[in-house]
N, CA and C atoms as a LAMMPS dump frame, in Angstrom:
ITEM: TIMESTEP
0
ITEM: NUMBER OF ATOMS
618
ITEM: BOX BOUNDS ff ff ff
-5.0000000000000000e+02 5.0000000000000000e+02
-5.0000000000000000e+02 5.0000000000000000e+02
-5.0000000000000000e+02 5.0000000000000000e+02
ITEM: ATOMS id mol type element x y z
1 1 1 N 36.313 206.032 -39.314
2 1 2 C 35.059 206.248 -38.604
3 1 3 C 35.34 206.386 -37.105
4 2 1 N 34.854 207.464 -36.504
5 2 2 C 35.032 207.662 -35.065
6 2 3 C 33.715 207.372 -34.351
7 3 1 N 33.802 206.521 -33.332
8 3 2 C 32.616 206.106 -32.594
9 3 3 C 32.798 206.425 -31.119
10 4 1 N 31.749 206.943 -30.491
11 4 2 C 31.718 207.093 -29.042
12 4 3 C 30.822 205.998 -28.486
13 5 1 N 31.361 205.18 -27.603
14 5 2 C 30.621 204.081 -26.991
15 5 3 C 30.468 204.365 -25.499
16 6 1 N 29.231 204.495 -25.029
17 6 2 C 28.963 204.783 -23.62
18 6 3 C 28.202 203.634 -22.988
19 7 1 N 28.804 203.025 -21.964
20 7 2 C 28.181 201.894 -21.267
21 7 3 C 28.793 201.822 -19.877
22 8 1 N 27.962 201.639 -18.85
23 8 2 C 28.485 201.625 -17.492
24 8 3 C 29.092 200.282 -17.099
25 9 1 N 28.869 199.247 -17.874
26 9 2 C 29.448 197.937 -17.58
27 9 3 C 30.811 197.842 -18.266
28 10 1 N 31.859 197.885 -17.479
29 10 2 C 33.208 197.975 -18.033
30 10 3 C 33.528 196.805 -18.951
31 11 1 N 33.164 195.592 -18.545
32 11 2 C 33.49 194.424 -19.363
33 11 3 C 32.811 194.506 -20.724
34 12 1 N 31.525 194.85 -20.727
35 12 2 C 30.782 194.978 -21.982
36 12 3 C 31.375 196.088 -22.835
37 13 1 N 31.619 197.225 -22.203
38 13 2 C 32.152 198.393 -22.902
39 13 3 C 33.494 198.093 -23.565
40 14 1 N 34.389 197.493 -22.814
41 14 2 C 35.727 197.242 -23.344
42 14 3 C 35.733 196.114 -24.372
43 15 1 N 34.836 195.153 -24.207
44 15 2 C 34.754 194.054 -25.177
45 15 3 C 34.279 194.565 -26.537
46 16 1 N 33.209 195.366 -26.512
47 16 2 C 32.687 195.922 -27.769
48 16 3 C 33.715 196.868 -28.391
49 17 1 N 34.334 197.691 -27.56
50 17 2 C 35.321 198.648 -28.069
51 17 3 C 36.497 197.922 -28.706
52 18 1 N 36.977 196.858 -28.064
53 18 2 C 38.115 196.115 -28.603
54 18 3 C 37.769 195.485 -29.948
55 19 1 N 36.551 194.965 -30.052
56 19 2 C 36.134 194.372 -31.325
57 19 3 C 36.093 195.422 -32.426
58 20 1 N 35.498 196.563 -32.132
59 20 2 C 35.388 197.607 -33.149
60 20 3 C 36.765 198.156 -33.531
61 21 1 N 37.649 198.276 -32.559
62 21 2 C 38.995 198.788 -32.844
63 21 3 C 39.818 197.833 -33.695
64 22 1 N 39.387 196.582 -33.767
65 22 2 C 40.11 195.619 -34.601
66 22 3 C 39.894 195.894 -36.088
67 23 1 N 38.893 196.734 -36.394
68 23 2 C 38.663 197.153 -37.769
69 23 3 C 39.592 198.322 -38.093
70 24 1 N 40.292 198.234 -39.195
71 24 2 C 41.324 199.219 -39.524
72 24 3 C 40.787 200.636 -39.65
73 25 1 N 39.527 200.784 -40.035
74 25 2 C 38.99 202.122 -40.289
75 25 3 C 38.136 202.663 -39.154
76 26 1 N 38.168 202.008 -37.973
77 26 2 C 37.323 202.433 -36.863
78 26 3 C 38.17 202.78 -35.636
79 27 1 N 37.905 203.961 -35.067
80 27 2 C 38.495 204.327 -33.783
81 27 3 C 37.355 204.533 -32.793
82 28 1 N 37.605 204.205 -31.534
83 28 2 C 36.544 204.236 -30.53
84 28 3 C 37.006 204.973 -29.281
85 29 1 N 36.177 205.885 -28.788
86 29 2 C 36.356 206.467 -27.471
87 29 3 C 35.215 205.962 -26.6
88 30 1 N 35.473 205.8 -25.311
89 30 2 C 34.47 205.226 -24.423
90 30 3 C 34.092 206.199 -23.319
91 31 1 N 32.886 205.997 -22.793
92 31 2 C 32.391 206.786 -21.669
93 31 3 C 31.669 205.849 -20.72
94 32 1 N 31.697 206.172 -19.427
95 32 2 C 31.14 205.268 -18.414
96 32 3 C 29.671 205.542 -18.085
97 33 1 N 29.167 206.721 -18.483
98 33 2 C 27.771 207.063 -18.224
99 33 3 C 27.377 208.22 -19.147
100 34 1 N 26.134 208.651 -19.068
101 34 2 C 25.684 209.705 -19.98
102 34 3 C 26.392 211.041 -19.754
103 35 1 N 26.532 211.518 -18.492
104 35 2 C 27.247 212.786 -18.306
105 35 3 C 28.664 212.748 -18.886
106 36 1 N 29.356 211.642 -18.705
107 36 2 C 30.699 211.498 -19.274
108 36 3 C 30.637 211.524 -20.798
109 37 1 N 29.612 210.892 -21.362
110 37 2 C 29.46 210.872 -22.821
111 37 3 C 29.219 212.283 -23.354
112 38 1 N 28.328 213.032 -22.703
113 38 2 C 28.02 214.394 -23.151
114 38 3 C 29.255 215.276 -23.04
115 39 1 N 29.999 215.109 -21.951
116 39 2 C 31.234 215.881 -21.771
117 39 3 C 32.221 215.567 -22.894
118 40 1 N 32.332 214.29 -23.249
119 40 2 C 33.243 213.886 -24.322
120 40 3 C 32.8 214.468 -25.655
121 41 1 N 31.504 214.457 -25.903
122 41 2 C 30.976 214.986 -27.156
123 41 3 C 31.265 216.478 -27.301
124 42 1 N 31.19 217.198 -26.211
125 42 2 C 31.385 218.643 -26.26
126 42 3 C 32.861 219.045 -26.316
127 43 1 N 33.741 218.131 -25.902
128 43 2 C 35.142 218.504 -25.839
129 43 3 C 36.047 217.739 -26.774
130 44 1 N 35.461 217.015 -27.715
131 44 2 C 36.266 216.188 -28.604
132 44 3 C 35.962 216.507 -30.056
133 45 1 N 36.807 215.974 -30.924
134 45 2 C 36.549 216.109 -32.362
135 45 3 C 35.243 215.399 -32.703
136 46 1 N 34.598 215.764 -33.799
137 46 2 C 33.309 215.171 -34.153
138 46 3 C 33.375 213.644 -34.307
139 47 1 N 32.277 213.004 -33.936
140 47 2 C 32.142 211.559 -34.097
141 47 3 C 31.244 211.263 -35.294
142 48 1 N 31.363 210.056 -35.805
143 48 2 C 30.506 209.614 -36.906
144 48 3 C 29.286 208.851 -36.391
145 49 1 N 29.389 208.321 -35.16
146 49 2 C 28.288 207.544 -34.587
147 49 3 C 28.453 207.509 -33.071
148 50 1 N 27.31 207.575 -32.378
149 50 2 C 27.298 207.508 -30.918
150 50 3 C 26.462 206.31 -30.497
151 51 1 N 26.997 205.483 -29.601
152 51 2 C 26.293 204.303 -29.092
153 51 3 C 26.063 204.482 -27.595
154 52 1 N 24.805 204.464 -27.166
155 52 2 C 24.454 204.689 -25.767
156 52 3 C 23.75 203.477 -25.173
157 53 1 N 24.229 203.016 -24.029
158 53 2 C 23.545 201.942 -23.318
159 53 3 C 22.254 202.483 -22.711
160 54 1 N 21.168 201.782 -22.916
161 54 2 C 19.851 202.259 -22.485
162 54 3 C 19.728 202.365 -20.969
163 55 1 N 20.416 201.477 -20.222
164 55 2 C 20.222 201.4 -18.783
165 55 3 C 21.323 202.073 -17.971
166 56 1 N 22.288 202.718 -18.604
167 56 2 C 23.402 203.289 -17.828
168 56 3 C 22.959 204.543 -17.069
169 57 1 N 23.693 204.917 -16.022
170 57 2 C 23.343 206.108 -15.238
171 57 3 C 23.239 207.357 -16.092
172 58 1 N 22.182 208.137 -15.808
173 58 2 C 21.979 209.405 -16.5
174 58 3 C 21.064 209.315 -17.707
175 59 1 N 20.782 208.11 -18.169
176 59 2 C 19.994 207.988 -19.391
177 59 3 C 18.536 208.396 -19.21
178 60 1 N 17.952 208.013 -18.053
179 60 2 C 16.538 208.346 -17.823
180 60 3 C 15.702 207.927 -19.026
181 61 1 N 15.823 206.663 -19.34
182 61 2 C 15.174 206.082 -20.521
183 61 3 C 15.651 206.798 -21.783
184 62 1 N 14.74 207.3 -22.588
185 62 2 C 15.156 207.891 -23.859
186 62 3 C 15.481 209.38 -23.76
187 63 1 N 15.409 209.944 -22.537
188 63 2 C 15.79 211.347 -22.377
189 63 3 C 17.277 211.515 -22.689
190 64 1 N 18.064 210.501 -22.361
191 64 2 C 19.495 210.555 -22.639
192 64 3 C 19.793 210.617 -24.126
193 65 1 N 18.926 210.014 -24.918
194 65 2 C 19.076 210.075 -26.372
195 65 3 C 19.02 211.526 -26.843
196 66 1 N 18.054 212.26 -26.337
197 66 2 C 17.905 213.658 -26.745
198 66 3 C 19.079 214.506 -26.262
199 67 1 N 19.595 214.203 -25.07
200 67 2 C 20.743 214.947 -24.544
201 67 3 C 21.96 214.749 -25.441
202 68 1 N 22.176 213.523 -25.886
203 68 2 C 23.313 213.24 -26.767
204 68 3 C 23.13 213.904 -28.119
205 69 1 N 21.92 213.892 -28.63
206 69 2 C 21.663 214.527 -29.93
207 69 3 C 21.87 216.035 -29.861
208 70 1 N 21.519 216.625 -28.731
209 70 2 C 21.721 218.065 -28.564
210 70 3 C 23.201 218.399 -28.437
211 71 1 N 23.968 217.502 -27.809
212 71 2 C 25.397 217.739 -27.619
213 71 3 C 26.175 217.548 -28.918
214 72 1 N 25.622 216.762 -29.82
215 72 2 C 26.309 216.498 -31.092
216 72 3 C 25.294 216.533 -32.231
217 73 1 N 24.817 217.712 -32.591
218 73 2 C 23.802 217.834 -33.644
219 73 3 C 24.264 217.202 -34.958
220 74 1 N 23.366 216.438 -35.55
221 74 2 C 23.656 215.836 -36.844
222 74 3 C 24.376 214.512 -36.798
223 75 1 N 24.841 214.124 -35.615
224 75 2 C 25.547 212.84 -35.497
225 75 3 C 24.533 211.749 -35.141
226 76 1 N 24.495 210.636 -35.857
227 76 2 C 23.546 209.569 -35.518
228 76 3 C 23.827 208.972 -34.148
229 77 1 N 22.762 208.748 -33.39
230 77 2 C 22.862 208.182 -32.043
231 77 3 C 22.031 206.907 -31.993
232 78 1 N 22.651 205.82 -31.558
233 78 2 C 21.947 204.54 -31.461
234 78 3 C 21.889 204.076 -30.012
235 79 1 N 20.896 203.264 -29.718
236 79 2 C 20.691 202.738 -28.371
237 79 3 C 21.138 201.279 -28.311
238 80 1 N 21.918 200.963 -27.265
239 80 2 C 22.309 199.584 -26.974
240 80 3 C 21.481 199.085 -25.797
241 81 1 N 21.108 197.809 -25.825
242 81 2 C 20.35 197.273 -24.699
243 81 3 C 20.584 195.778 -24.542
244 82 1 N 20.693 195.347 -23.275
245 82 2 C 20.836 193.917 -23.017
246 82 3 C 19.542 193.178 -23.282
247 83 1 N 18.423 193.835 -22.997
248 83 2 C 17.108 193.282 -23.323
249 83 3 C 16.626 193.992 -24.578
250 84 1 N 15.842 193.286 -25.382
251 84 2 C 15.466 193.878 -26.663
252 84 3 C 13.981 193.744 -26.979
253 85 1 N 13.089 194.282 -26.134
254 85 2 C 11.67 194.245 -26.489
255 85 3 C 11.424 195.068 -27.738
256 86 1 N 10.62 194.551 -28.626
257 86 2 C 10.372 195.228 -29.896
258 86 3 C 9.784 196.617 -29.694
259 87 1 N 8.954 196.765 -28.66
260 87 2 C 8.331 198.067 -28.436
261 87 3 C 9.379 199.11 -28.092
262 88 1 N 10.435 198.719 -27.362
263 88 2 C 11.495 199.65 -27.018
264 88 3 C 12.262 200.082 -28.263
265 89 1 N 12.533 199.134 -29.145
266 89 2 C 13.217 199.465 -30.396
267 89 3 C 12.397 200.469 -31.201
268 90 1 N 11.089 200.243 -31.271
269 90 2 C 10.215 201.138 -32.019
270 90 3 C 10.176 202.525 -31.386
271 91 1 N 10.138 202.57 -30.049
272 91 2 C 10.105 203.854 -29.35
273 91 3 C 11.403 204.628 -29.578
274 92 1 N 12.525 203.921 -29.548
275 92 2 C 13.82 204.568 -29.735
276 92 3 C 13.927 205.193 -31.122
277 93 1 N 13.536 204.442 -32.134
278 93 2 C 13.604 204.949 -33.511
279 93 3 C 12.629 206.116 -33.69
280 94 1 N 11.445 205.986 -33.094
281 94 2 C 10.465 207.064 -33.195
282 94 3 C 10.957 208.341 -32.515
283 95 1 N 11.81 208.172 -31.492
284 95 2 C 12.339 209.323 -30.755
285 95 3 C 13.555 209.941 -31.439
286 96 1 N 13.965 209.364 -32.556
287 96 2 C 15.07 209.948 -33.306
288 96 3 C 16.358 209.159 -33.292
289 97 1 N 16.351 207.977 -32.697
290 97 2 C 17.558 207.151 -32.682
291 97 3 C 17.876 206.659 -34.087
292 98 1 N 19.157 206.516 -34.363
293 98 2 C 19.577 205.963 -35.656
294 98 3 C 19.367 204.465 -35.699
295 99 1 N 19.136 203.878 -34.529
296 99 2 C 18.904 202.446 -34.49
297 99 3 C 18.869 201.934 -33.071
298 100 1 N 18.559 200.656 -32.959
299 100 2 C 18.469 199.981 -31.665
300 100 3 C 19.237 198.672 -31.785
301 101 1 N 20.256 198.493 -30.938
302 101 2 C 21.149 197.343 -31.065
303 101 3 C 21.081 196.449 -29.833
304 102 1 N 20.457 195.282 -29.932
305 102 2 C 20.496 194.334 -28.818
306 102 3 C 21.929 193.844 -28.604
307 103 1 N 22.351 193.723 -27.36
308 103 2 C 23.704 193.255 -27.079
309 103 3 C 23.869 191.767 -27.39
310 104 1 N 22.767 191.126 -27.698
311 104 2 C 22.812 189.714 -28.068
312 104 3 C 23.166 189.515 -29.545
313 105 1 N 23.306 190.612 -30.299
314 105 2 C 23.657 190.507 -31.715
315 105 3 C 25.02 189.834 -31.873
316 106 1 N 25.2 189.137 -32.964
317 106 2 C 26.523 188.612 -33.28
318 106 3 C 27.441 189.781 -33.624
319 107 1 N 28.737 189.581 -33.469
320 107 2 C 29.674 190.66 -33.768
321 107 3 C 29.601 191.069 -35.236
322 108 1 N 29.394 190.103 -36.107
323 108 2 C 29.293 190.41 -37.533
324 108 3 C 28.076 191.282 -37.821
325 109 1 N 26.948 190.956 -37.199
326 109 2 C 25.74 191.749 -37.401
327 109 3 C 25.883 193.129 -36.772
328 110 1 N 26.544 193.185 -35.613
329 110 2 C 26.766 194.467 -34.958
330 110 3 C 27.586 195.394 -35.847
331 111 1 N 28.64 194.864 -36.421
332 111 2 C 29.49 195.679 -37.285
333 111 3 C 28.725 196.147 -38.52
334 112 1 N 27.936 195.256 -39.109
335 112 2 C 27.143 195.631 -40.281
336 112 3 C 26.149 196.728 -39.935
337 113 1 N 25.502 196.604 -38.771
338 113 2 C 24.526 197.609 -38.348
339 113 3 C 25.197 198.954 -38.092
340 114 1 N 26.384 198.929 -37.484
341 114 2 C 27.109 200.17 -37.197
342 114 3 C 27.489 200.886 -38.488
343 115 1 N 27.989 200.149 -39.449
344 115 2 C 28.342 200.767 -40.731
345 115 3 C 27.086 201.295 -41.427
346 116 1 N 26.008 200.581 -41.296
347 116 2 C 24.725 200.976 -41.89
348 116 3 C 24.262 202.313 -41.324
349 117 1 N 24.329 202.447 -39.993
350 117 2 C 23.864 203.677 -39.349
351 117 3 C 24.819 204.839 -39.607
352 118 1 N 26.116 204.562 -39.593
353 118 2 C 27.096 205.616 -39.851
354 118 3 C 26.941 206.185 -41.256
355 119 1 N 26.364 205.382 -42.159
356 119 2 C 26.13 205.826 -43.529
357 119 3 C 24.856 206.655 -43.652
358 120 1 N 24.15 206.835 -42.507
359 120 2 C 22.961 207.672 -42.517
360 120 3 C 21.646 206.916 -42.572
361 121 1 N 21.704 205.585 -42.472
362 121 2 C 20.486 204.775 -42.516
363 121 3 C 19.972 204.505 -41.097
364 122 1 N 18.73 204.026 -41.018
365 122 2 C 18.116 203.664 -39.739
366 122 3 C 18.11 202.15 -39.604
367 123 1 N 18.612 201.653 -38.475
368 123 2 C 18.626 200.205 -38.247
369 123 3 C 17.66 199.839 -37.129
370 124 1 N 16.706 198.98 -37.442
371 124 2 C 15.807 198.432 -36.434
372 124 3 C 15.89 196.916 -36.551
373 125 1 N 16.152 196.216 -35.464
374 125 2 C 16.335 194.763 -35.536
375 125 3 C 15.029 194.042 -35.802
376 126 1 N 15.108 192.815 -36.3
377 126 2 C 13.914 191.986 -36.417
378 126 3 C 13.342 191.729 -35.032
379 127 1 N 12.107 191.242 -34.921
380 127 2 C 11.529 190.935 -33.613
381 127 3 C 12.418 189.991 -32.822
382 128 1 N 12.323 190.068 -31.503
383 128 2 C 13.15 189.249 -30.616
384 128 3 C 12.844 187.772 -30.783
385 129 1 N 13.754 186.872 -30.315
386 129 2 C 13.511 185.437 -30.411
387 129 3 C 12.163 185.067 -29.82
388 130 1 N 11.471 184.181 -30.511
389 130 2 C 10.132 183.803 -30.088
390 130 3 C 9.073 184.561 -30.866
391 131 1 N 9.469 185.715 -31.401
392 131 2 C 8.53 186.504 -32.192
393 131 3 C 9.042 186.728 -33.593
394 132 1 N 10.361 186.678 -33.752
395 132 2 C 10.914 186.972 -35.064
396 132 3 C 10.743 185.788 -36.002
397 133 1 N 10.746 186.015 -37.293
398 133 2 C 10.549 184.941 -38.236
399 133 3 C 11.771 184.055 -38.354
400 134 1 N 11.548 182.818 -38.639
401 134 2 C 12.639 181.901 -38.937
402 134 3 C 12.921 181.982 -40.421
403 135 1 N 14.068 181.431 -40.858
404 135 2 C 14.319 181.418 -42.293
405 135 3 C 13.138 180.806 -43.048
406 136 1 N 12.868 181.333 -44.2
407 136 2 C 11.737 180.949 -45.049
408 136 3 C 10.425 181.553 -44.581
409 137 1 N 10.469 182.363 -43.504
410 137 2 C 9.244 182.999 -43.028
411 137 3 C 9.266 184.467 -43.398
412 138 1 N 8.105 185.088 -43.335
413 138 2 C 8.027 186.513 -43.646
414 138 3 C 8.437 187.327 -42.444
415 139 1 N 8.823 188.568 -42.689
416 139 2 C 9.257 189.426 -41.603
417 139 3 C 8.071 189.983 -40.826
418 140 1 N 6.934 190.096 -41.437
419 140 2 C 5.776 190.661 -40.779
420 140 3 C 4.585 189.715 -40.951
421 141 1 N 3.72 189.618 -39.907
422 141 2 C 2.55 188.764 -40.011
423 141 3 C 1.707 189.15 -41.215
424 142 1 N 1.216 188.153 -41.918
425 142 2 C 0.345 188.408 -43.037
426 142 3 C 1.058 188.484 -44.363
427 143 1 N 2.392 188.598 -44.353
428 143 2 C 3.129 188.639 -45.594
429 143 3 C 3.467 187.215 -46.022
430 144 1 N 3.627 187.033 -47.325
431 144 2 C 3.968 185.713 -47.833
432 144 3 C 5.4 185.363 -47.467
433 145 1 N 5.681 184.073 -47.196
434 145 2 C 7.051 183.663 -46.905
435 145 3 C 7.908 183.762 -48.153
436 146 1 N 9.21 183.804 -47.952
437 146 2 C 10.116 183.811 -49.088
438 146 3 C 10.062 182.469 -49.8
439 147 1 N 10.087 182.501 -51.117
440 147 2 C 10.146 181.267 -51.891
441 147 3 C 11.567 180.706 -51.826
442 148 1 N 11.727 179.474 -52.26
443 148 2 C 13.053 178.859 -52.274
444 148 3 C 14.012 179.668 -53.144
445 149 1 N 13.522 180.167 -54.281
446 149 2 C 14.382 180.944 -55.163
447 149 3 C 14.77 182.283 -54.522
448 150 1 N 13.814 182.915 -53.831
449 150 2 C 14.127 184.17 -53.144
450 150 3 C 15.15 183.946 -52.038
451 151 1 N 15.058 182.802 -51.366
452 151 2 C 16.06 182.476 -50.35
453 151 3 C 17.429 182.29 -50.991
454 152 1 N 17.46 181.655 -52.164
455 152 2 C 18.725 181.488 -52.887
456 152 3 C 19.355 182.841 -53.194
457 153 1 N 18.518 183.778 -53.639
458 153 2 C 19.007 185.111 -53.972
459 153 3 C 19.482 185.836 -52.718
460 154 1 N 18.711 185.737 -51.638
461 154 2 C 19.068 186.417 -50.393
462 154 3 C 20.401 185.91 -49.847
463 155 1 N 20.619 184.61 -49.903
464 155 2 C 21.888 184.05 -49.429
465 155 3 C 23.061 184.603 -50.221
466 156 1 N 22.866 184.797 -51.498
467 156 2 C 23.951 185.313 -52.337
468 156 3 C 24.152 186.817 -52.141
469 157 1 N 23.076 187.513 -51.772
470 157 2 C 23.247 188.911 -51.384
471 157 3 C 24.159 188.996 -50.16
472 158 1 N 23.956 188.056 -49.238
473 158 2 C 24.78 188.03 -48.024
474 158 3 C 26.239 187.704 -48.339
475 159 1 N 26.473 187.04 -49.451
476 159 2 C 27.839 186.719 -49.866
477 159 3 C 28.493 187.885 -50.601
478 160 1 N 27.713 188.954 -50.811
479 160 2 C 28.253 190.133 -51.469
480 160 3 C 28.241 190.069 -52.982
481 161 1 N 27.475 189.137 -53.567
482 161 2 C 27.434 189.01 -55.015
483 161 3 C 26.563 190.093 -55.642
484 162 1 N 26.977 190.575 -56.795
485 162 2 C 26.179 191.524 -57.559
486 162 3 C 25.067 190.775 -58.279
487 163 1 N 24.057 191.499 -58.771
488 163 2 C 22.94 190.859 -59.462
489 163 3 C 23.411 190.011 -60.644
490 164 1 N 24.38 190.518 -61.387
491 164 2 C 24.889 189.788 -62.543
492 164 3 C 25.536 188.472 -62.118
493 165 1 N 26.26 188.509 -60.99
494 165 2 C 26.911 187.293 -60.486
495 165 3 C 25.883 186.301 -59.961
496 166 1 N 24.842 186.814 -59.306
497 166 2 C 23.775 185.942 -58.817
498 166 3 C 23.074 185.267 -59.993
499 167 1 N 22.808 186.046 -61.031
500 167 2 C 22.151 185.497 -62.22
501 167 3 C 22.981 184.37 -62.826
502 168 1 N 24.269 184.585 -62.944
503 168 2 C 25.145 183.572 -63.512
504 168 3 C 25.2 182.334 -62.614
505 169 1 N 25.24 182.557 -61.314
506 169 2 C 25.336 181.456 -60.353
507 169 3 C 24.081 180.588 -60.36
508 170 1 N 22.913 181.228 -60.539
509 170 2 C 21.635 180.503 -60.475
510 170 3 C 21.077 180.15 -61.849
511 171 1 N 21.768 180.572 -62.901
512 171 2 C 21.289 180.281 -64.244
513 171 3 C 20.042 181.057 -64.611
514 172 1 N 19.975 182.308 -64.141
515 172 2 C 18.811 183.153 -64.399
516 172 3 C 19.209 184.371 -65.219
517 173 1 N 18.221 185.075 -65.752
518 173 2 C 18.458 186.352 -66.385
519 173 3 C 18.634 187.409 -65.292
520 174 1 N 19.473 188.415 -65.558
521 174 2 C 19.709 189.447 -64.55
522 174 3 C 18.419 190.178 -64.191
523 175 1 N 17.558 190.408 -65.165
524 175 2 C 16.296 191.094 -64.891
525 175 3 C 15.432 190.276 -63.944
526 176 1 N 15.517 188.948 -64.023
527 176 2 C 14.76 188.075 -63.112
528 176 3 C 15.291 188.202 -61.7
529 177 1 N 16.608 188.269 -61.572
530 177 2 C 17.21 188.439 -60.251
531 177 3 C 16.769 189.761 -59.635
532 178 1 N 16.73 190.816 -60.448
533 178 2 C 16.298 192.124 -59.953
534 178 3 C 14.876 192.072 -59.414
535 179 1 N 14.022 191.319 -60.089
536 179 2 C 12.644 191.18 -59.626
537 179 3 C 12.588 190.421 -58.304
538 180 1 N 13.399 189.361 -58.19
539 180 2 C 13.452 188.604 -56.934
540 180 3 C 13.934 189.495 -55.791
541 181 1 N 14.958 190.303 -56.06
542 181 2 C 15.502 191.19 -55.037
543 181 3 C 14.435 192.178 -54.58
544 182 1 N 13.734 192.772 -55.517
545 182 2 C 12.691 193.74 -55.182
546 182 3 C 11.597 193.1 -54.324
547 183 1 N 11.213 191.891 -54.696
548 183 2 C 10.149 191.204 -53.954
549 183 3 C 10.59 190.825 -52.546
550 184 1 N 11.813 190.302 -52.41
551 184 2 C 12.254 189.885 -51.076
552 184 3 C 12.494 191.094 -50.171
553 185 1 N 12.909 192.229 -50.745
554 185 2 C 13.018 193.457 -49.953
555 185 3 C 11.68 193.749 -49.29
556 186 1 N 10.615 193.689 -50.101
557 186 2 C 9.28 194 -49.586
558 186 3 C 8.864 193.012 -48.506
559 187 1 N 9.151 191.748 -48.732
560 187 2 C 8.713 190.714 -47.79
561 187 3 C 9.413 190.808 -46.437
562 188 1 N 10.708 191.141 -46.432
563 188 2 C 11.434 191.177 -45.161
564 188 3 C 11.535 192.589 -44.585
565 189 1 N 11.009 193.565 -45.322
566 189 2 C 11.016 194.935 -44.826
567 189 3 C 12.353 195.634 -44.963
568 190 1 N 13.131 195.259 -45.969
569 190 2 C 14.448 195.867 -46.172
570 190 3 C 14.347 197.133 -47.005
571 191 1 N 15.17 198.12 -46.675
572 191 2 C 15.181 199.379 -47.415
573 191 3 C 16.142 199.333 -48.592
574 192 1 N 17.19 198.554 -48.453
575 192 2 C 18.189 198.467 -49.512
576 192 3 C 19.01 197.194 -49.322
577 193 1 N 20.037 197.035 -50.125
578 193 2 C 20.84 195.813 -50.125
579 193 3 C 21.52 195.556 -48.772
580 194 1 N 22.121 196.608 -48.218
581 194 2 C 22.811 196.456 -46.934
582 194 3 C 21.838 196.078 -45.826
583 195 1 N 20.691 196.729 -45.805
584 195 2 C 19.682 196.43 -44.794
585 195 3 C 19.188 194.997 -44.941
586 196 1 N 19.029 194.525 -46.17
587 196 2 C 18.591 193.151 -46.411
588 196 3 C 19.592 192.154 -45.834
589 197 1 N 20.885 192.454 -45.976
590 197 2 C 21.925 191.564 -45.449
591 197 3 C 21.879 191.533 -43.924
592 198 1 N 21.714 192.707 -43.306
593 198 2 C 21.629 192.772 -41.846
594 198 3 C 20.448 191.951 -41.339
595 199 1 N 19.28 192.126 -41.962
596 199 2 C 18.077 191.395 -41.554
597 199 3 C 18.274 189.898 -41.775
598 200 1 N 18.848 189.529 -42.91
599 200 2 C 19.044 188.108 -43.215
600 200 3 C 19.926 187.447 -42.173
601 201 1 N 20.98 188.137 -41.767
602 201 2 C 21.889 187.551 -40.775
603 201 3 C 21.22 187.409 -39.414
604 202 1 N 20.371 188.374 -39.067
605 202 2 C 19.632 188.256 -37.816
606 202 3 C 18.582 187.137 -37.89
607 203 1 N 18.086 186.851 -39.081
608 203 2 C 17.146 185.75 -39.282
609 203 3 C 17.849 184.407 -39.264
610 204 1 N 19.183 184.416 -39.352
611 204 2 C 19.925 183.161 -39.394
612 204 3 C 20.105 182.62 -40.786
613 205 1 N 19.835 183.439 -41.81
614 205 2 C 19.954 182.973 -43.188
615 205 3 C 21.411 182.795 -43.586
616 206 1 N 22.272 183.743 -43.144
617 206 2 C 23.679 183.689 -43.529
618 206 3 C 24.537 183.205 -42.376
């Protein structure tokens, strides 16, 4: 997987790049601002994912997102930000971003989100601290909280267990586990198994 990471803060840029490069299947090129990123996109081999800092020079808010998408048609582009207001995340995704990544994410969650987006999915983080649900709470106001059994299933999803393994571990029928998975997806707003794991980790479940 080839990633272009653009951020004007050298320490942040190099720290994230070093972490991603520690993965055997990930290579990273870096850029210091949007013009440098666009130049790299036009003069380099294709990338699988582009990460843009929201506040770096040249971005002009979400206009930089469109510039990157035009320079690399078909390549998912995600926004990085030190601050993570939910409205900004929603605006970024609505504008065509593959996702919105708060820099406060854990490295494990960041890596999961990057793989998720590179696979063609959209990643939007749970609400920021103070607004986001705690474990056992619903992802959206008005939805029912997860039951104890649904939490048991969600934790095992985070461990990478298949439905059959979860059923054996909890002493349930596999069809029952499938029903629990379907219900908890709806409650936390997950699109699929990988997305559920990303959301669970941001909720502090795993």
